[in-house]
Structures are given as C-alpha cells and as structure tokens.
C-alpha positions in Angstrom: 38.2 81.8 24.7 39.9 78.4 24.2 40.6 79.0 20.1 39.8 75.4 18.5 38.7 76.7 15.7 36.8 74.5 12.8 36.9 74.9 8.9 34.3 77.1 6.9 33.3 74.2 5.0 32.3 72.7 8.4 30.4 75.3 9.8 28.9 76.2 6.6 27.6 72.1 6.1 26.6 72.5 9.9 24.5 75.5 9.6 22.7 73.8 6.2 21.8 71.1 8.5 19.7 73.0 10.7 16.0 73.8 9.6 15.7 77.6 8.6 12.3 77.9 10.4 14.7 77.2 13.8 17.2 79.5 12.7 14.7 82.6 12.1 12.9 81.6 15.3 15.8 81.5 17.5 17.5 84.9 16.2 14.9 87.3 14.8 15.1 91.0 16.6 12.1 91.3 18.4 10.1 94.6 18.7 8.0 95.3 21.6 4.3 96.3 22.3 4.2 99.3 19.8 5.6 102.0 22.5 9.0 102.0 21.1 10.2 98.9 23.1 13.0 97.1 21.8 14.5 93.5 22.5 18.3 93.2 21.8 19.3 89.3 21.3 22.6 88.8 23.2 24.7 85.8 22.6 27.8 84.3 24.4 29.1 81.2 24.9 30.5 81.0 28.6 28.1 79.8 31.1 30.5 81.2 34.0 30.2 84.6 32.8 26.4 84.8 32.1 25.7 86.0 35.9 28.1 88.9 35.3 26.4 90.2 32.0 23.1 89.4 33.4 23.9 92.0 36.2 25.3 94.3 33.3 22.2 94.0 31.6 20.2 94.7 34.8 22.4 98.0 35.1 21.9 99.0 31.5 18.0 98.4 31.7 17.8 101.1 34.4 19.1 103.8 32.0 17.6 102.7 29.2 14.0 101.2 30.0 12.6 100.5 26.9 15.5 98.2 25.9 15.5 94.6 27.0 18.5 92.3 26.4 17.6 88.8 25.7 20.4 86.3 26.3 21.2 83.3 24.7 24.1 81.0 26.0 25.5 78.0 24.2 28.4 76.0 24.3 31.6 76.7 22.1 31.7 74.7 19.3 27.9 74.8 19.0 28.0 78.7 19.5 30.4 79.3 16.3 28.1 76.6 14.2 24.7 78.5 15.2 26.3 82.1 14.7 27.2 81.0 11.5 23.9 79.4 10.6 22.1 82.5 11.3 24.5 85.0 9.6 23.8 82.9 6.5 20.1 83.0 6.6 20.4 87.0 7.6 18.7 86.6 11.1 21.4 86.5 13.2 21.4 88.4 16.8 21.9 91.8 17.2 25.3 91.4 19.4 27.1 88.6 19.8 30.4 87.8 21.9 33.3 87.8 19.3 36.5 86.1 19.2 39.8 87.5 17.5 40.2 84.6 15.5 36.7 84.5 13.8 35.7 87.9 13.3 37.9 88.5 10.1 35.4 86.1 8.4 32.5 88.3 9.4 34.5 91.4 7.9 35.0 89.7 4.5 31.4 88.8 4.6 30.0 92.3 5.7 28.2 90.8 8.3 29.4 92.8 11.2 29.0 96.8 11.8 31.6 99.1 12.0 31.5 100.9 14.9 34.1 103.5 14.2 31.6 106.2 13.5 29.7 106.0 17.2 33.3 105.9 18.9 34.0 108.9 17.3 30.7 110.4 18.1 30.6 109.4 21.6 34.2 110.3 22.5 34.7 106.5 23.6 38.1 106.5 25.6 40.2 103.7 23.9 43.1 104.1 26.6 41.2 103.0 29.2 41.8 99.4 27.9 44.6 96.8 28.2 47.5 98.0 26.0 46.9 96.6 22.6 43.2 95.1 22.9 41.4 98.1 21.2 43.7 97.9 17.8 42.8 94.1 17.6 39.5 94.9 15.9 40.4 97.4 13.8 41.0 96.9 9.7 41.3 99.7 7.0 40.4 102.2 9.6 37.1 100.6 10.5 36.3 99.0 14.1 34.4 96.0 14.6 34.4 95.8 18.5 35.3 97.3 22.0 37.4 95.0 24.2 35.8 93.3 26.9 38.6 90.9 28.6 41.9 89.8 28.2 43.7 86.7 29.1 46.8 85.3 29.3 48.4 82.0 30.1 50.4 79.9 32.9 51.2 76.2 33.8 48.7 74.5 36.4 49.4 71.7 38.5 48.1 68.9 40.7 49.5 69.9 44.3 49.0 66.4 45.3 51.3 65.0 42.4 54.0 68.3 42.5 55.0 68.4 46.3 58.3 69.7 45.3 57.5 73.1 44.3 60.8 74.8 44.7 61.9 76.7 41.5 58.6 76.3 39.7 58.8 80.0 39.1 61.9 80.3 37.7 61.4 77.3 35.2 63.5 77.3 32.2 62.7 75.6 28.8 64.8 75.1 25.4 63.9 72.3 22.9 67.0 70.2 23.0 66.9 69.0 26.4 63.8 70.6 27.7 65.8 72.3 30.3 64.2 72.2 34.0 60.8 72.4 32.6 61.3 68.9 31.3 63.0 67.9 34.4 59.9 68.9 36.7 57.8 67.0 34.0 60.2 63.6 34.1 59.5 64.0 38.1 56.2 63.9 37.9 55.6 61.0 35.6 54.9 57.8 37.3 54.9 54.5 35.9 52.8 51.2 37.6 55.5 50.4 39.9 55.8 54.0 41.2 59.1 54.8 39.3 59.2 58.5 37.9 60.6 59.8 34.7 63.9 60.2 36.3 64.7 56.8 37.1 66.6 54.5 34.3 64.1 52.1 35.3 60.7 53.9 34.4 58.5 52.0 32.0 56.9 54.4 29.3 54.7 51.6 28.5 53.0 51.3 31.8 52.4 54.9 33.0 50.1 55.9 35.9 50.5 59.4 36.1 51.7 61.5 33.1 53.9 64.6 33.7 52.4 66.7 31.5 49.0 66.7 29.2 49.5 68.1 26.1 46.6 70.3 23.9 46.8 68.9 19.9 43.6 70.4 18.9 44.8 74.2 19.3 44.4 75.2 15.5 46.7 77.5 14.0 48.0 79.2 17.3 49.0 77.0 19.8 47.6 79.4 22.4 47.1 76.1 25.5 50.7 75.2 25.1 53.1 74.9 21.8 52.2 79.0 20.6 53.9 80.0 23.9 56.8 78.1 23.8 57.6 78.5 20.5 57.4 81.9 20.6 59.8 81.5 23.7 62.0 79.7 21.4 62.1 82.6 18.8 59.1 81.9 16.5 56.9 84.5 15.0 53.7 83.7 13.0 53.5 86.4 10.5 55.4 89.1 8.5 53.1 91.4 10.6 50.0 91.0 12.9 47.2 92.1 12.4 46.4 91.5 9.0 49.3 90.0 7.9 49.5 87.9 4.5 52.6 86.0 4.9 52.7 82.9 7.8 56.0 81.6 9.0 55.2 78.3 10.1 58.0 76.8 8.1 60.5 78.5 10.8 63.0 75.8 12.1 62.0 77.5 15.7 58.5 76.3 15.2 59.6 72.5 14.2 61.8 72.1 17.1 59.0 73.0 19.6 56.4 70.6 18.2 59.8 68.3 17.8 60.1 68.5 21.7 56.2 67.8 22.4 56.5 64.7 20.3 59.9 63.7 22.3 57.7 64.1 25.7 55.2 61.5 24.0 58.1 59.1 23.2 59.7 59.4 26.4 56.3 58.3 28.3 55.7 61.7 29.8 52.7 62.7 27.8 50.0 60.6 26.6 50.2 59.2 23.0 47.9 61.4 20.7 45.7 58.7 19.7 45.3 57.2 23.5 45.0 60.8 25.1 41.4 61.1 26.7 38.6 62.6 24.5 36.6 64.0 27.8 39.0 67.3 27.4 42.3 68.1 29.3 40.2 69.7 32.3 38.6 66.3 33.1 41.7 64.2 32.5 43.8 66.6 35.1 40.8 66.0 37.6 41.0 62.5 37.5 44.3 62.9 38.7 46.0 61.3 35.6 48.3 64.4 34.8 50.4 66.6 36.9 50.8 69.7 34.7 49.6 71.7 31.8 49.3 74.9 30.1 45.8 76.5 30.7 44.3 80.5 30.1 43.0 82.5 33.1 39.4 81.8 32.0 40.1 78.8 33.6 40.7 80.1 37.3 37.4 78.9 38.1 37.6 75.6 37.0 40.9 75.1 39.0 40.6 76.9 41.8 37.1 77.5 42.5 34.8 75.3 45.1 34.0 72.7 42.4 37.6 71.7 41.7 37.7 67.9 41.9 41.6 68.4 42.9 44.2 70.8 44.6 45.6 73.0 42.2 48.2 75.6 41.8 49.3 78.0 38.9 52.8 78.7 38.2 54.1 81.1 35.3 55.6 79.6 31.8 58.9 78.5 31.8 61.4 80.8 30.2 62.5 80.1 26.5 65.6 81.0 24.9 63.8 84.3 24.1 62.4 84.6 27.7 59.1 83.8 28.9 56.5 84.5 26.7 52.4 83.9 26.6 49.6 84.5 24.5 47.2 87.6 25.3 44.0 87.4 23.8 40.9 89.7 24.4 37.3 89.2 23.4 34.8 92.2 22.1 31.4 92.3 21.4 30.1 92.8 17.7 27.2 94.1 16.1 25.4 92.7 13.3 25.3 94.5 10.3 21.9 93.7 9.6 20.6 94.4 13.1 16.8 96.8 12.7 18.2 98.1 16.1 21.7 99.8 15.8 21.4 102.9 17.8 20.1 100.4 20.8 22.5 97.4 19.6 25.4 100.5 20.2 24.2 101.9 23.6 24.5 98.3 24.8 27.8 97.3 23.1 29.3 100.8 24.4 27.9 99.8 27.9 29.5 96.5 27.9 32.9 98.2 27.0 32.6 100.9 29.8 33.9 100.6 33.5 30.3 100.4 34.4 29.8 96.9 33.2 33.3 95.8 33.6 33.6 96.7 37.1 30.7 94.2 37.6 32.4 91.5 35.8 35.5 92.0 37.9 33.8 91.7 41.0 32.6 88.2 39.7 36.1 87.7 39.0 35.7 84.8 36.2 37.6 86.7 33.6 40.0 89.8 33.6 38.0 92.7 32.2 39.8 94.5 29.5 39.2 98.0 31.3 42.3 98.8 33.8 39.5 99.2 36.8 37.6 96.0 36.1 41.0 94.1 36.2 41.5 95.7 40.1 38.6 94.7 40.8 39.0 91.0 39.7 42.1 91.0 41.4 41.0 92.1 44.7 38.3 89.5 44.4 40.7 86.6 43.9 42.7 87.9 47.0 39.9 88.3 49.2 38.9 84.5 48.0 42.7 83.3 48.8 43.4 82.6 44.9 46.7 83.1 44.0 46.4 84.4 40.2 49.8 86.2 39.7 51.2 83.8 37.0 48.7 85.4 35.0 48.7 89.2 36.1 52.2 89.3 36.6 53.1 88.1 32.9 50.8 90.5 31.4 52.5 93.6 33.0 56.2 92.0 32.1 57.8 94.3 29.4 58.1 92.1 26.2 56.3 88.9 28.0 53.1 88.8 26.0 52.0 88.5 22.2 49.1 88.6 20.2 47.7 85.6 18.4 47.4 85.8 14.9 44.6 88.0 13.3 44.2 87.4 9.2 41.7 86.6 6.5 41.1 82.7 6.0 41.6 82.0 9.6 39.4 78.9 9.7 41.2 77.4 6.9 44.8 78.2 8.3 43.8 76.8 11.3 42.7 73.4 10.2 45.8 73.0 7.7 48.3 73.5 10.4 46.4 71.4 13.3 46.2 68.7 10.6 49.9 69.2 10.4 50.7 69.1 13.9 48.6 66.5 14.4 50.4 64.1 12.1 53.6 64.7 13.8 51.9 63.8 17.4 50.8 60.6 15.5 54.0 59.7 14.2 53.3 60.2 10.9 55.6 63.0 9.8 58.9 64.5 10.8 58.0 68.4 12.3 59.8 70.2 9.7 58.4 68.3 6.6 54.6 68.7 8.1 55.0 72.3 9.0 56.8 73.0 5.5 54.0 71.5 3.5 51.5 73.1 5.6 53.1 76.5 5.3 53.0 76.3 1.5 49.1 75.3 1.7 48.7 78.4 3.9 50.5 80.9 1.9 48.8 79.8 -1.3 45.3 81.1 0.3 46.7 84.6 -0.1 47.5 84.4 -3.5 
C-alpha cells in the first residue's frame, strides 16, 4: 500500500517498451474445456498477502467449482507498469487489487467496471466495513470496488537504539522546536564519538546512527511521514475529498512541516537526501543506522515478524498542534471493464469483500481487513503471537484521529509535481514556501 507514484508518461513509456505478445499472453482471460469452466486472472502486488488470498480462492472454488482463480503477484512498481500496459492493450486481468491513488485514471479511461448495479442487486451490506472506506471508490453514483483492508501509520523504533521509552506514547510535535518528538530524535542520534544530538559537541558530519529516517519518495500524499505531521499541524490537502478540484499545497502549515524535516537534515538527525541509502527504509532500519521512522500497519510482519533483523516496537505518532493524526487508507478489488466474464468476476470480488474471505485474511494477520470481524481476527492473531499493534488500532478508533488521502483526477501528475518540489527542499535547492507555491500553481493548472 505504499504510495510511491510515477508519472503517467513514465508508466506509458514502460508499457510501450514491453512486447505486445507478452502482454497478451500474460493477461488474456482463459476459457476452460468447453464445459462452462472459467479461469479468472487476479493480480496483486503483496507477496505476504498471497497465501491468505489463495486460501480465499480455495474456499471460493468450493462454492463455484466452474471458476478457477489464477494469481499473478508482482512487486509494487512493476505491478502498476504492467497493469497500465495490459489496460492499454485491452488485455488486462479480470480482477486486480486497486489503490485509491490509481483508480481515478482507470475511471477516466473507462477501464474499470461500475459494480453498483451488482451491489444493489445482491444487497451487499456496506456498513460491515471500517467507516468511510466504502465511499472512497465511488464517483458520480458509480462504485468501482469493495473495500478489502485498511491501514494507519505509527512510529517504529529500534529498541536497542531507543532504550528510554518513557513517554513515547505521549510525544508532542510542532514545527517551531519539534516538541518532545525532536528531543527523542536528537537523543537517538549518535556521532562517531558516541555523543548524542543533545550534546553541544555532537558532530553532525560524523553521524553513526540517525535519530530519524524520513521518506522523501512519498508522492503528493506524504503518507509515510510529512503528510501525517502536516495534517496534525492544521494542513488540509483539498477543497473537498474525494474528487476535489483545488489543492492547497501552498498552505503555510505544509511549508512549516516540510521545513522542519529539512531542519532534521541540517542538524544531523536525519541523513542528507542525496546520501540516504537507496536500499529502502526498511533495509536501512535493519542495518541499525537509524532509530525511528514512520511506517504503515502493512509493515507489522516486517518489523515484528520472525524474519526481523533488529528488535523493534511501535509507538503512536506524535500529537501536533491540531492533535494526533494518521492517514487511513484502504485497498479494493477492481473489475476490468473489458472482462469476458463479468458475472464470475463480480462473484469473486463480492467474496473478496465478504467476511467469509476477510476473516481468513484476518487470521493470517498480515493486514487489517476492511470487514470489522476480520479486523477482530487480525487483532486476536497478533495478540496470540505477542505482537503489540495498538499504536495502529487505537488511532483508527480515536474520534477525529484519521484522515483520508486525497483522491482526484490527475493523480500521477500531481504526485510527481509535488514530490519534485519537496525533494528540491530536501536537497537545499529551494525554500519550502517557494517550492510548494510553484508546485501548487502547477497542480491546480491541471484542473483548468
């Protein structure tokens, strides 16, 4: 569910670079042996979730013996490149795991099926899902998916590098002095001589452990860090969400937030943008080179699972001037508008969105299912395994503690424009207010 978006041009270029024969072979919907059997192609990107959904497919096939689910799992970036290619060639999978940041482009291109008639016909209970998720995939009375899971954000920290955990559940933050959150980050920053960031002699040029590891490739949303703190500072992305038409990236509240992240670099508490490891934040955390970062609940298995290379724990995000805020996001399953098997595809999507499947997913405890009973199953599984995940679930339950990421047309273009602006600040090439004002003008120009 990470929101590292690429421009539409980049995706299109990647699509054109792939042989058409490969695209057709990979995705054409297959019929059976003439006996009414159907094979549905289903795509997803998360390898950790594949076993859970294979278990769902096994159950689905018991009730639908003439329908076989064929899985294709591809890593995040390649997933969207491949999907764009197949959609352009008219040979997309029958059903795919969809993301709120991407689906508007499929709606605009008439590549995704409106399932509202099916929902009405089968009287699907939309109240069974985590509040608000079902509305994310609706535009102009048409529905383009059923919720499958949800995620929130929290701090993760290396327990060997952060030994004083008193007050971590009550951290505060503001863009002026960073609050107790910056104090915790400074304390966890250590130079080559063993001095932490609270020591006046701390040498920012010989840092051994950075207190905080930011995410700079976070598109226009900042789900993995700056977005959460910006909203906690009083920032709002849009005039309305979803389907707003006026962005507010020129808000001083956002500029203050981005300025504070740049301040961490200047103090030596975070690595310089052009020096930050390209192996990814998870791998950098595993190397012991950073103490804190902000992650989504989909990473619980990464940090608390049996394969974790360090000892980690989660803590709530710090509370800002407008309170403690976390993005809440959810995935859905989309049906290709050109599928040859719309009825079977709907049956599969309806099953994926039901408690029958989502309880199975919950038992695997990889994500929090959108159906409330599935979330309860996931919580029980985490508790049985000794994993404390309250930082994610408590905030989701807190009144006013969550916000939805922006959903609009031109999502890919908006993402690249804003990410470029924020990265220019991280590189020291532009002042936050100037870069964001210029970006906001460009973004809103897309809607004219």
